[in-house]
N, C-alpha and C positions, 0 to 999 in steps of 0.2 A: 183094800182097794186104795190106790194112790192116784190122785187127780191133780193135774197141773192145768191151770186156766190162764190163758193169755189172749190179748186183743191185738189185731193188726189193722193196718189201714192199707189199701191201695187198690183194687181199682176197677172192679167190674161187678155188675149186679144184673146178670142175665140168667133167666131161668131155663132149665132143661125141659121141664114138663110142658111149658108153653112156648118153647123156642120156635117150633115150626110155625105156629100161628102168628107169633109176633113178627117173625121174619117175613111171612107172607104178607101181613098187613103193611110192613115197612116197604116191601117191594112194590105193592100196589100203589102206595102213596108216592113212591119214587117214580113209578111209571107215569102217574098222572101229572107229576110236576116236571117230568123230563129230567130226572136226576138218576144217575147210574151209580150202583153200589158195586164194590169189589169184594167178592167172596162173602165172608161172614161179617165183614166190618160194619159196625153200626152207623158209621158216618160216611157220607158221600165223599169220594176222593176227587171227582171232577164233575163238571156240569156241562156235558157236551152239547146240550140242546138249548142253552141259555140264548136268548135273542140278542142280537147285536146292540139293540137299544139299551137293554138293561146293563150290558157290559160297559157300554160307553158312559152311561150315567154313573156306574160304579167307579170308573176311572176318574171321571170329572170330580165326583164327590171326594174321592180319596185325595186327589190333587189339591182341591180347595181346603180340605181339612189339614193336610200337611203344611201347606203354605200359611194357613191361619196360625198353626202352632208355631211355625218359625217366626212369624211376625210378633206373636204374643210374647214369645221368649225374649226377643230382641228389644221390644219396646214396652216390656211389662211394667217397669217403674213409672214411665210416663203415662201409661194407660190408667194405672191405679190412682195416680195423683190427679189425673183428669176427672176420673169418676168421683173422687172426693170433692171436687169443686162444683159438681153438677147438683141440680135439684134432687132431693131425696127420692122422689118417685122415678125420675129418669135413671138415676144411679141404680135403683133397685131393679129396674127392668133390664139394664145393661148387665147387672150381676147375674140375673137369671139367664140371659143369653150366653154369658160366659160359662155358666154351669152346664148349659146344653152342649156347648162346643167341647168341653173337657169330658163329656160323657161318651164320646166316640173313642175307639181304640187308639187313635193317634193323638188324643187330647193330652194336655199337660197343664197342671196348675190347679187341680181340684182342692188340695189342702190349702194352698195359698188363698184361693177365693173364699174358702170356708173361714179362714182366719180373718180375712179382710172384711167379710160380712159381719163378724162379731165386733170388729173395731168400728166400722161405719155406723151400724144400726143397733148396737147393744146386744146383749146375750139373747133375749127373748125374740125380738124382731129379726135379728141376724140369723138365729137358729131357724125361725119359721121361713125366712127367705131361702135359706139353703135347702131345706126340706122340699119346698115347692119347686125350686129350680132343678134339683137333682131328680125329683119324681118325673118332671116333664122331660128332662134330658135322658133319663133311663128309658122312658117310653119311646122317644123318638129314635134313640140309638138302637134299641131292640128291633124296631120295625125296619129301619134302614139296613142294619147289618144282616137281618134275616133275608131280606129281599135282594140286596145289591152286593154285599161284601162276603158272601159265603165262602168263596174260594180262598180269599185272603185269610179269613179266620181259620180255615182248615189247615193252611200251611203253618200258621202260628201254633196251632194245637199239636200238629204232628212233630214239631221241633221242640216241644216242651213237655216233658214227662209230668210236671206238676199240673199243667193245664189239662192234659189228657186225663189225669186222675180225677180232677174236679168234675169234669163233664161226665165221666162214667158214673160217679157217685150221684150226681144230680139226676141221672136217668133212673136211679133206684127208687125205692118206696119212700125214702125220706128226703126227696128232692128239695122241698121248701126249706127244711131245716138246714140243708147243706148250703143253699143259696144264702140264707141269713148268716151262717157261720163263715162262709167264704168272704163276705164283706168285711170280716175282721182280719183277713189275711193280708200279707204285703203285696199280693198280686195287684197291679195297677187297676184303678177303678174302671177306666174306659175299656181296658182289655177284658176285664170280667164281663162287662156288658156284651162284648162281641162273642165271648165264649158261650154265655148263657143264651144267646140268640139262636144257637143251634139245637137247644133242648126242646122237649115237647111240654115243658111246664106251662100251664095256662097263664096268659099274660097278666090278668088281675092278681092272681096268687103270687106270681113272680114279683110284681111291683110292691105288694105288701111285704113279702119276705125281704126284699132288698131294702125297703125303708126301715124295717125293724133292725136289720143287720148293720146298716150304716149309722143308726142313731147314736151309739156310744161315741164313735170318733167325731161325729158332727157336734155333739155336746162339748167334747173336749176341745176341739178346734175353735168353736165359737167362744168358749170361755177364755182360751188363750188370747183371742183377738181383743177381748174387753180389757185385758191387762196391759195392752200396749198404748203408748202415748201419741205416736205419729205414724203416718203411712210408711215412712222410711223404716220404722221399727218393724212393721208388718213384713216388709220385704226382707229385712235382715233376719227376722225371726223365723222366716219360712224354712230356711235350710236347717236350722236347729230343731224346730218343731217337726220337720219332716222326718229327721232321724229318730226323734222321740216317738212319733206316731208309728213309724216303721217297727221300732223295737216293741212297742205296745201291741201292735197287731201281730207281730211274729210270735210273741210269747203266748198270746191267746190261741193262735193257730196251732202251735206246738202242743197245747193242752188238749186240743180237740181232734187232731188228725194224726194218725200214726200209719206209716206206710212200711211195706216189706222192702228191705234193702238187701241187695246182693253185692258185696264189695269184691267182685271178681271181674276185672276188665277183660279177661280172656274169653268170657262167654259171648261178648259182643262180636267177636271175630268168627264164631262158629256158625256154620250154615244150619246146623241142627243141634239142639241140646237134647241128648238122649238120657232119659232117666232109667238107667239100666235095670235097677232092682225093682222098678215099678212096671217095666215093660211098656213104657210110654215115651213119647218124643214130641218135640215141637213141630216137626214136619209130618210125621206119621199120624198124629192125632190132633184134632181141633180142641186144644185144652181150654180155651175160653168158653166154647160151647158145652164142653163136658163138665167143667168145674167152675165156671164163672159165677154161678149163683151160690157157691159154698159160703156159709156164714159160721158154721161150727164144725170143728174137726176134733174127733176123739181118737186118741192113740193109746194102745195098750199092748201087753206082751204077746198074747197068743191069738192066732187067727180065729179060733172057736169063740173066744171071749168077745172079739170085736164084731163078729157076725151076730152073736146074741145081743150085743149092745144095739146094733142098728135095728134089729127086729123090735127090741123093747122101745127104743126111742121113737120109732115109726108109729107104733101104737099109742104111745104116751102123748105124742104131739099131733096125732092125727095126720101123719105124713103118708101113711100107707098101711097095708095089711101086716100086722105083727107076725102072722104065720107064713108070710110069703117067703119064698126062697130067693133072697137077694143075691144076684150074681157077683162073683169076685172080679173086680175090674182088673186086677193084676194076675189073672189066671194064667197068663203066659210065663210067669216066673213062680218059683216055689220059695222065694225069699220072704216076701211080705204078702199080705192080703189087704184088699181095700173094698169097702162097700159104701153105697150112697143111697140116701133116702131124702129127697127134696134138697134143702140147703145143708144137710148134715152129712159129713164124711167120716167114716170109721176106718182106721188103719192100724195094722199090727206092727210092732217094732222089735219083737224078739226080746232077748234078755241081755242086760248089761250095757255098758257105755258104748263099745264099738258098734253093736247092732243098732241101737237107737240113733247114734250119730250119723250112720249112713242113711237111715230112713229120714232123719231130719233134713239133711242136705237136699235130698230129692223132694221132700214135702215142701220145703221153703221155695225151691225152684218151681215146683208145680203151682203153688199159689201165686207166685210172681208172674209166671207165664200165662196163667189163667186170668190175670188181672183182677184178682179177688180183693175185696176191701172189707174192713170192719169184721175180720174173722176172729173167732174165739177158739183157741185150741186147748183141749183138755187131755191130760194123761192119766190113765187108769192102770193100777197094778197093785200087787200084794207087797206088803212090807212088814217090818217088825217094830213094835212100839217099846219105849223105855219108860217104865214107871207109869204106865197108863192101863186103864181097863180095856179088855178086848172090845173092839167095835168103836173105839173113840176116833173121831175125825180130827186130824191135825192139819191146820192151815200153816204152810211153811213160810217163815219170815226170811230165812236164808237157807241155801243149800251149802253145807260145809263138807270138807274132806275129813279123812280119818284123824287129822291133827286139829280138827275143829276150826279150820280156816275157811272163810267164805270165798273160795276160789276153785277154779278148774284148771289144772295143769295139763298141757299138751306139748309134746316134743315135735317140732316142725323143722325139717332140714337141720337136725342136730342141735337146735336151740329150744330151750324151754319157754313156752308161751303161757302166760298166766292170764286167765280171763275171769271177770267178775261173775258171781252167781247170786247177787242180790236180787230179790223179788219185789214186786210192786206192792207197797204197803197199802195204798188206797184200795186196790182190788182185794187184798186180803181182808180188809175191814168190811168190804161189801159182801164177800162170801161168808164172813162170820155172821153178818146181819141176816143173810138168807138162812143160815143154819138155825138161827134163833126163831125165825118165822116158821120154818118147817118143824122144828122141835122134835125130831125123830132120833137124833144121834147127839151124844156129848161131843162138843167141839172145842178145841184149844188151838192157840197159835204158838209156834215154836220153830226151832231149826231142824232140818232134815240132814242126816249124814248120808253121803253117797260114797259107797266103797266099790272096789274093783273086783271083789271076790265074795261069793255067797257064804262060804264057810269061815275060814280064818279071818277074812276081812270084816265079817260081821260078828266076830267073837263067839262063834258057835263051837260046841264041843263034839259034834258028831261028824266031822269031816274025815277024810282019809289021813290027814296030817293035822297035828295040833301042837304048837310050840309053847303053850302057856297053860297055867293051872286054872282051875275054876275060881280060885281066890283072885288071881290076876285079872281074869275076865270081869268079875264083879267090880273090882276096883276101877277098871277102865270104863265100864258102863256108868259107874257112879260119877266119874269125871265128865263123861259125855252129858249126863243128865244135868250136872251143875253148870255146864257150858250152854245149856238151853236146848240140847238135842232131844227131840221127842220121838224120833223114829229113824230106822236105818233101811236103806234100799240101794239100788245100783244104777239109777238113771237120772236122778234129779239135777245133778251138777251140770252135765253136758246139755241137758234140756234148757236149764236156766241160761247158761252161757250163750248157746246158739240163738235162743229167742232174743236175748239182749242185743246180739250182733245184728240180727235181722230187723230190729226195731219193734219187736213184739213185746207187748206188756204181758208179764207172766205172774202167775201165782200157783203155788204148789200146796195141795191139801191131800191128806191120806186117810184112808179107812183101814184100820189094822185088824187083820185076821190072825196075825201071829203076835204073841206077846212075849217079850224078852224079860226074864227075871234078872 
């Protein structure tokens, strides 16, 4: 058995089993609030019954905020120098007012005020002042945006894939964690407040999660302020520290959020993306409703094996009856089979690189169109081990070709394209730790060789043709073993390469039913 594990990030967490009840509740809530929903979209596209008074207040508020920002940016230096000359208490109150203003989506200067507070009041008092001001500002911005600026926020979300991804994840079961982690991202502070105002996260919990998430950068900015000598230094330092904070936040964000990527601009111009070999399409099927709750995908060679897997995992995880006859979602085609139990999807991929490559193209597009996030993909299959006892589990460090190179070569338009097949070392160590806790199989870490042929490519002696002697075979396998190769199969290289291209973290581990001498 060969297993490849990989994580994705992007962007939906809606369940199938409870979809109708959730949608009904959402629609009832919408009807009560006078909000209209379009199709299956979770978010209101327009608010036709908003009263004129609320709309007018929203416009006035937006105008005031934008004009305030323009004035602040133009006279920022004079304002800060003036605050420095005031009484400490008055200055602190004005600082809190400033933090409230920058908490709105059109606000600017959050980092600067954070640094200035550290300069004016020291690390401890400055930090406390910032925490209080940001807490009050976050609360006010949340309430105002939820009641008056909904349409404006929706327009912003629809035009930003990153913001759409964040709000979908927040709607999931780990919403508070996502809110806290989102505060470490480079998305502007005020814009985040506006986005989160559309979610159903309880306000007290939201405020706590925001405070925790903002704490690291608040500590850092306050400390930076204490190292400066004059207010002019604060203003001059702001641009430098801003880039520094952005880099710091961006690096943390990259460590925590992984999204599925499709680098094909032609798909955007298509009216419908048809997944031919799955018998699915973006127009003919509601992919987010069907697959939006998927968190785990297991792929393997044969349809029978994948149906057996979904029955087993349904019983093991309590997702359904293990004896139930789960329907084949891809029944309209005989190329692949697909089964689903709760958040688990099981898909067959056939044998060899060409077959799994076709399946992966359509699986990645399926997960993308379904707006899935935090998905783990596993590959199961038989393979042969080198110098190992039968039944040993091998966690792959790299997928290598027949020349022991960690790469996947593909000829595209007459040109050879080489893609990396390195696997995620951190995930490999996590899987190794899991095997130690289970303690049912011997587990090792090594390289996996991926070949294009089952017989000669894998140095077998029982094919229709054989151009080498048994001595040459053993010599080659010895070289492979010394190069760190632990097993041989026919799918790992393209799996690793395509996962890497789509932004999926991957790991390859194998259970060997065949032992090569």
